[in-house]
C-alpha positions in Angstrom: 16.9 2.7 40.1 17.2 6.3 39.0 20.1 8.9 40.0 17.8 11.6 39.6 14.1 11.7 38.3 14.9 15.2 36.9 17.2 14.0 34.1 16.6 11.4 31.3 18.2 8.6 29.3 19.3 10.9 26.4 21.6 9.1 24.0 22.4 6.7 26.7 25.2 3.8 26.0 24.1 0.4 27.2 25.2 -0.9 30.8 28.7 -2.5 30.7 28.4 -4.6 33.5 25.8 -7.6 33.6 23.1 -6.5 31.5 22.2 -10.0 30.7 21.3 -10.5 34.0 19.3 -7.4 34.2 15.7 -7.6 35.2 14.1 -5.3 32.8 11.6 -5.1 29.7 13.0 -6.8 26.8 13.7 -6.1 23.5 11.3 -7.8 21.3 9.5 -5.6 18.6 11.3 -5.1 15.0 10.3 -3.1 12.2 7.2 -5.1 11.1 6.0 -5.6 14.6 6.5 -1.8 14.9 4.3 -1.4 11.9 1.9 -3.5 13.2 1.8 -1.6 16.4 1.3 1.8 15.1 -0.9 0.8 11.7 -2.7 -1.3 14.0 -3.5 1.4 16.9 -4.2 4.0 14.0 -7.0 2.0 12.2 -9.8 1.3 14.3 -13.1 2.7 14.7 -12.4 6.1 13.0 -12.1 5.4 9.6 -15.7 3.7 9.9 -17.6 6.1 11.9 -15.2 9.8 11.6 -16.1 10.3 7.9 -19.5 11.1 9.0 -18.3 13.7 11.3 -15.6 14.9 8.9 -18.5 15.5 6.4 -20.6 17.0 9.0 -18.0 19.4 9.8 -17.5 20.5 5.9 -21.3 21.2 5.6 -21.6 18.1 3.4 -18.8 19.3 1.2 -17.2 16.1 -0.7 -14.4 17.8 -1.9 -13.4 19.9 1.4 -13.9 16.7 3.3 -11.3 14.6 1.3 -9.1 17.9 1.6 -9.3 17.7 5.3 -8.6 14.0 5.3 -5.3 14.3 3.5 -4.5 17.2 5.6 -5.3 15.3 9.1 -2.9 12.2 7.5 -0.3 15.1 6.4 -0.3 16.7 9.9 -0.2 13.6 11.5 2.7 12.2 9.7 4.5 15.7 10.4 4.0 15.2 14.0 5.2 11.9 13.8 8.4 12.5 12.4 8.8 15.0 15.3 8.5 12.1 17.6 10.8 10.1 15.2 13.8 12.5 16.1 12.6 12.4 19.9 12.1 8.7 20.3 15.6 8.0 18.7 17.1 10.9 21.0 15.5 10.3 24.2 15.3 6.6 24.3 13.4 6.1 27.2 9.2 4.6 27.1 6.7 6.5 28.2 6.5 9.2 25.0 5.1 12.6 26.2 6.1 12.0 29.6 9.9 11.4 28.8 10.1 14.4 26.4 8.0 16.6 28.4 10.5 15.6 31.3 13.5 16.8 29.4 12.0 19.5 27.4 10.2 21.5 30.3 10.7 19.7 33.5 9.1 17.8 36.0 5.7 19.7 36.4 5.0 19.2 32.8 5.5 15.6 32.6 3.2 15.2 35.7 0.5 17.6 33.9 0.8 15.2 31.2 0.3 12.2 33.3 -2.7 12.8 35.1 -4.3 14.0 31.7 -2.9 10.8 30.3 -4.3 8.5 33.1 -7.9 10.7 33.7 -8.6 11.6 30.2 -6.3 10.7 26.9 -6.0 7.3 27.7 -9.5 6.1 28.8 -11.3 8.5 26.6 -9.8 7.4 23.4 -10.0 3.8 24.2 -13.5 3.8 25.6 -14.8 5.6 22.3 -13.0 2.3 20.5 -14.6 0.1 22.6 -18.3 1.6 22.3 -17.7 1.6 18.7 -16.6 -2.3 18.9 -19.7 -3.1 21.1 -21.9 -1.3 18.7 -20.9 -3.0 15.6 -20.4 -6.4 17.4 -23.8 -6.1 18.8 -25.4 -4.9 15.2 -26.1 -7.9 13.7 -28.0 -9.6 17.0 -30.7 -7.1 16.6 -32.0 -6.5 12.9 -33.9 -4.3 12.2 -33.3 -2.1 15.3 -30.7 -0.5 17.2 -29.0 -2.6 19.6 -29.8 -1.4 23.4 -27.1 0.4 25.2 -26.5 -2.2 27.8 -25.7 -4.7 24.9 -23.1 -2.4 23.4 -21.6 -1.3 26.9 -21.2 -5.4 27.8 -19.5 -6.3 24.3 -17.1 -3.2 25.1 -16.6 -4.2 28.6 -15.9 -7.6 27.6 -13.0 -6.6 25.3 -11.4 -4.5 27.3 -10.8 -7.1 29.9 -9.7 -9.9 27.2 -7.2 -7.7 25.7 -6.2 -6.5 29.1 -5.6 -10.2 30.2 -3.7 -11.0 26.9 -1.3 -7.8 27.6 -1.0 -8.8 31.1 0.4 -12.5 30.1 2.6 -11.6 27.0 4.1 -8.8 24.7 4.5 -11.5 22.4 1.1 -12.5 22.5 0.0 -9.1 22.5 2.1 -8.2 19.3 1.2 -11.4 17.5 -2.7 -10.2 18.0 -1.5 -6.6 16.9 -0.1 -8.2 13.5 -3.3 -10.6 12.9 -5.8 -8.0 13.5 -4.0 -5.4 11.7 -3.8 -7.4 8.3 -7.5 -8.2 9.0 -8.3 -4.3 9.1 -6.6 -3.6 6.0 -8.4 -6.5 4.0 -11.5 -4.9 5.1 -10.3 -1.7 4.1 -9.4 -3.0 0.9 -12.7 -4.7 0.2 -14.7 -1.6 0.5 -11.9 0.3 -1.9 -12.6 -2.3 -4.3 -16.0 -2.5 -4.2 -16.2 1.5 -4.2 -13.7 2.0 -7.5 -15.5 -0.6 -9.0 -19.3 0.9 -8.7 -17.5 4.5 -9.7 -15.6 3.0 -13.0 -18.9 1.5 -14.0 -20.5 4.9 -13.7 -22.5 5.0 -10.8 -24.5 8.1 -11.0 -24.2 9.1 -7.0 -20.3 9.0 -7.4 -20.0 11.0 -10.6 -22.4 13.7 -9.0 -20.6 13.5 -5.6 -17.3 14.3 -7.3 -18.6 16.7 -10.3 -20.5 19.1 -7.4 -17.3 18.3 -5.2 -17.0 21.9 -4.4 -20.5 23.4 -4.8 -20.3 27.0 -3.8 -23.4 26.8 -1.8 -22.1 24.5 0.4 -19.0 25.9 0.7 -20.7 29.1 1.9 -22.1 27.6 4.9 -18.6 26.4 6.3 -17.4 28.0 9.5 -14.0 28.1 11.2 -15.5 26.3 14.4 -17.2 23.6 12.0 -13.2 22.9 10.3 -11.8 22.6 13.8 -14.4 20.2 15.0 -14.1 18.0 11.6 -10.4 18.0 12.1 -10.9 16.6 15.8 -13.3 13.6 14.0 -10.5 13.2 11.1 -7.4 13.4 13.4 -9.2 10.9 16.0 -8.8 8.2 13.0 -5.0 8.8 12.8 -4.6 8.6 16.8 -2.0 6.3 17.6 1.1 7.4 15.5 3.0 8.0 18.6 2.0 4.6 19.9 5.3 2.9 19.2 6.9 5.8 21.3 5.5 4.5 24.3 7.4 1.4 24.2 10.8 2.6 23.0 12.7 0.4 25.5 11.1 -3.0 23.9 12.1 -2.0 20.2 14.9 -3.6 18.6 17.6 -1.1 17.0 15.4 1.8 18.1 17.5 4.5 15.9 16.4 2.7 12.8 13.5 0.8 13.4 11.2 3.7 15.1 11.8 6.0 12.2 11.2 3.4 9.6 8.4 2.1 11.2 6.6 5.9 11.5 7.3 6.5 7.8 6.0 3.3 6.1 2.6 3.3 8.7 1.9 6.6 8.0 2.2 6.7 4.2 0.1 3.4 3.7 -2.8 4.5 6.6 -3.0 7.8 5.0 -3.5 6.5 1.1 -6.1 3.8 2.4 -7.9 6.2 4.4 -8.3 8.6 1.3 -9.3 5.7 -0.8 -12.0 4.4 1.6 -13.5 7.8 1.9 -13.8 8.2 -2.1 -14.9 4.4 -2.2 -17.7 5.7 0.3 -18.6 8.8 -1.6 -18.8 6.3 -5.3 -22.1 4.8 -3.5 -23.4 7.1 -0.9 -24.5 10.7 -1.1 -23.7 13.2 1.7 -26.8 12.7 2.7 -26.5 9.3 2.9 -23.7 9.0 4.9 -25.0 12.3 7.2 -28.0 10.0 8.2 -26.3 6.8 8.8 -25.0 5.7 12.3 -22.6 3.0 11.0 -21.3 4.5 7.3 -19.3 0.6 6.8 -22.5 -0.8 7.2 -24.8 1.7 5.2 -22.1 1.0 2.3 -22.0 -2.5 2.4 -25.8 -2.7 2.4 -25.9 -0.6 -1.1 -23.0 -2.4 -2.4 -23.1 -6.4 -1.4 -26.7 -6.3 0.6 -26.3 -10.4 0.5 -22.7 -9.9 2.6 -23.9 -6.9 4.3 -23.5 -8.7 7.7 -19.9 -9.2 7.1 -19.0 -5.4 7.6 -20.1 -5.0 11.1 -17.7 -8.1 11.8 -14.6 -6.5 9.9 -15.2 -3.3 11.8 -15.2 -5.0 15.1 -11.8 -6.8 14.4 -10.5 -3.5 13.4 -11.5 -1.9 16.5 -10.7 -5.1 18.3 -6.8 -4.5 17.1 -6.5 -1.0 17.7 -7.6 -1.4 21.0 -5.0 -3.9 21.6 -2.7 -1.5 20.4 -3.5 0.9 22.8 -3.3 -1.8 25.9 0.1 -2.6 24.6 1.5 0.5 24.6 -0.6 2.9 27.1 0.1 1.0 30.2 4.1 2.1 29.7 3.0 5.7 30.0 2.4 5.0 33.6 5.2 2.9 34.1 7.6 5.4 32.8 6.2 8.0 35.0 6.2 5.6 38.3 9.9 4.7 37.8 10.5 8.2 38.0 8.3 8.9 41.1 5.6 10.6 39.5 3.1 8.1 40.3 3.0 5.1 43.2 6.0 3.0 43.2 3.8 -0.4 42.3 3.4 1.2 38.7 6.8 1.0 37.9 6.5 -2.8 38.7 6.9 -5.7 36.1 5.2 -9.6 36.4 8.0 -11.7 37.3 6.4 -14.2 35.3 5.2 -12.4 32.5 7.7 -9.6 31.9 4.7 -6.9 31.4 4.2 -3.7 33.3 0.9 -6.0 34.9 -0.1 -3.1 37.6 0.1 -0.3 35.1 -2.3 -2.2 32.7 -4.6 -3.1 35.8 -5.2 0.5 36.4 -5.4 1.4 32.8 -8.0 -1.3 32.1 -9.8 -0.1 35.2 -9.7 3.7 33.8 -11.5 2.5 30.7 -14.3 0.5 32.2 -15.3 3.6 34.0 -15.5 5.8 30.9 -17.6 3.1 29.2 -20.2 3.1 31.5 -21.5 6.6 30.8 -19.5 6.9 27.4 -20.7 9.3 24.8 -18.5 8.8 21.6 -18.5 12.3 20.4 -17.8 13.8 23.9 -15.0 11.1 24.4 -13.4 12.4 20.8 -13.6 15.8 21.8 -11.9 15.6 25.2 -9.5 13.6 24.0 -8.2 15.5 20.8 -8.5 18.8 22.6 -6.0 18.0 25.5 -4.0 15.6 23.6 -3.3 17.9 20.7 -1.9 20.3 23.5 0.6 17.9 24.8 1.6 16.8 21.1 2.3 20.5 20.2 4.5 20.9 23.3 6.2 18.1 22.6 6.9 19.2 18.8 8.2 22.6 20.3 10.8 20.4 22.5 12.5 19.2 19.3 13.3 22.8 18.9 14.3 23.1 22.6 16.4 20.1 22.9 18.5 21.0 19.8 19.0 24.4 21.7 19.9 22.6 24.9 21.7 19.7 23.7 23.1 20.8 20.6 25.7 18.0 20.3 23.8 15.0 21.8 23.5 12.1 19.3 20.2 12.2 17.0 20.2 9.1 14.9 17.2 10.7 13.0 16.7 14.8 12.6 13.4 16.2 11.3 13.7 19.4 9.2 13.4 22.1 11.3 10.4 23.8 9.5 8.5 20.6 10.4 8.2 20.9 14.6 7.1 24.9 13.4 4.1 23.8 11.8 2.9 21.2 14.0 3.2 23.6 16.9 1.3 26.3 14.8 -1.2 23.4 13.9 -1.5 22.6 17.5 -2.5 26.1 18.4 -5.4 26.0 15.7 -6.6 22.9 17.0 -6.7 24.2 20.3 -7.8 27.8 20.0 -10.5 27.7 17.2 -12.9 25.0 18.7 -12.3 26.7 22.3 -13.3 29.9 20.9 -16.3 28.7 18.5 -17.9 26.0 20.0 -16.8 26.0 23.6 -17.8 22.7 25.5 -18.1 21.9 29.0 -15.7 18.7 28.4 -12.7 21.3 27.4 -13.4 23.0 30.9 -12.7 19.5 32.4 -9.5 19.3 30.5 -8.3 22.8 31.6 -9.1 22.3 34.9 -6.9 19.3 35.6 -4.0 21.0 33.7 -4.0 24.3 36.3 -4.6 21.8 39.3 -2.1 19.2 38.6 0.5 21.9 40.1 -1.2 21.6 43.7 -0.8 17.8 43.3 2.6 17.8 41.8 4.3 20.2 45.0 3.6 18.0 47.7 3.3 14.2 46.1 6.7 14.9 43.8 8.5 17.1 44.6 8.6 17.3 48.2 8.1 13.4 48.2 4.7 13.2 50.6 4.1 10.1 51.2 0.7 8.6 52.3 0.5 6.9 55.5 0.1 3.1 54.8 1.3 3.4 51.1 4.2 1.7 51.7 2.4 -1.4 53.3 -0.1 -1.5 50.5 2.5 -1.5 48.1 4.3 -4.4 49.7 1.0 -6.3 49.8 -0.1 -5.7 46.3 3.7 -6.7 45.2 3.3 -10.1 46.7 -0.1 -10.6 45.4 0.5 -9.7 41.6 4.2 -11.1 42.0 5.8 -8.1 40.5 9.1 -6.5 41.2 10.6 -3.1 40.3 12.8 -3.2 37.3 16.9 -3.1 37.2 17.0 0.8 35.6 19.7 3.3 35.3 19.0 6.8 34.3 22.1 8.0 32.6 23.1 11.6 33.2 22.6 13.6 29.8 26.3 13.8 28.2 27.2 15.7 25.2 29.0 14.0 22.4 32.3 15.3 23.2 32.2 14.3 26.4 33.4 10.6 27.6 
């Protein structure tokens, strides 16, 4: 059990006593499993839906929309590199929770935990599940939009199924991730080949789009608020670059595997995203894209109408894999927070039979299902992106704080100092511009949750108030779910020169 929830396992050494007999999460994820987790989590619904939102946010400008896709990929990669240093220095699962706990202290880590549990994770995953349900239901309702009931039933069914897979086995979930990652890249490659072929044959739509990519009349109507919201849409497509950091303790040779997985994944995903957008614009006019509810399906109906039905299937597979990646990693945040007594002890327990954080996965699935019911895709993206980038910026700043606070701890990977500075500035832009130019009620919910979190942290975590009957409930659930606390030692932070 932890010595103190205020410290973290920075650069800790393996236990020398009986490690082979310890009950803990197992290191089962290597380089290509790590690449599959990141790339498979990133590539989901976004690239098949968000091109419309990015184009709308740039007033229909082809050139600016492509620049935004490149910028979103670049800044996501820079943020991911900051996390590569943090993840190889703080070798503790939970990503943002662990980094904020060390960099800023328990209150900030707890604030993130609440936001992750209530907003960030379920909003992102509910949005993915809704897109999955939409694309999966579309072929069964030719000529009309599928009803909400069908969409949400398919969405809920996918979450329940993947929750079960991740509950039963990390290896099975990782295999699912690898298979669906391959499938989604095949789907994107199909779009790229088809679009580039049409452009090479001189398709007049594509030629016109790229000749007028920076039409002055179109550029004149773009506002800063529009650009900020367009960034939200584009960044949603790249969301997932931090997923491997959630499961650091289950990664083999994390000092090498984590940064390599991040670099490979982000380069490949960014290149594919840019090519897919060029392919779309090689066939569809900006007006066609802006009027489409499913741009990949509209693209397929133009390029190969006889096989257009295959595109909803490929998109569904892509979203399914991304959702699996979120469920594979997201429960580890609740697991890590509970282990440090920021959440009920039950969430820190692991299935004895399956060695998975079963209670945390169950809660994660329940929260996603709740947000699927009233779920609106654009609202879910806005609130998730707004809240998430506040914490991404804080974590990037934590790179600078930790270098000053602990200059001598081992850092297997060091990011150039300019990168966290750029990420922090970009995060500030992402948070302030939409808040000032296009305030939404969803942002108020996120801010209110952060402001109120200290009122919960002080009695429940700092003062360790125990809810009457919670111990009995925990014991009952522990027996029913057959889960147990893990063997975990929180090593005190030590400088390199200390033994």
